[in-house]
Phi, psi and omega in degrees: 000129179280182181298322180293318178296321178294322178295318178297316181297316178296319179294320178296315179296319179297318178295321176301316179293322177299314181293321176298320179294313179296317180299319177297320178297323178302324186265352185228249193290338184252013186303315181294321179295320178295328178298330179295342181267353179284121182300138181296338180279350180286122186278046178227155176297129184302321180294321177299317179298317181295315180295313181298316180292329176295318178297318178296318178298319177297317179295316180292319177299316177297318179298318180294329179279340183253338186269098182247354181233161175286150359272359185295321185298306178295328178295318178297319179294316180295318179297321178296316179299317179299316179299315181297326175290321182295328181270354180303320178303331176295322178292320177295317179300320179300322177290311185293326179270357179056044181270127178277132173192150179059030180077003178273090188246020175215158178299323179297314180297317180293323179291318179298321179301324179301328181292338183276341180297314176299328177297318178295321179297313178298318178304312181296316183289319182288312188294335183260357183075015181296322177298313180299316180297320179294317178298316180297321180296318179295321180296326181288342182286000000 
């Protein structure tokens, strides 16, 4: 494995650890703060959304730490990217409703946080080779 492969592997493992940490927070000490990100227009109980998304984060974090070969590795990356896109409206809602959580106590701080969600999506796709797998799939068609 070259330096680029080692960097991808390290990035994938790091993202897995980030998701495991966040998922654990959803179910324990940060549960109330995560509830602040559930959009008020979502017709579901905020605690249910937080618990369910925490379980999904734990599963994705575990998948990223265990999936090192194809086809599991790109699938784990793609699933993680889809999840990160799916929770983005919660981050937007936190900005629009001016809800304080996670130390984000200003519109500027909440807006800057929005910029990091696409970075996480790219991180998931790049580190797992999901982008490469998608390109290869398109070429075969």
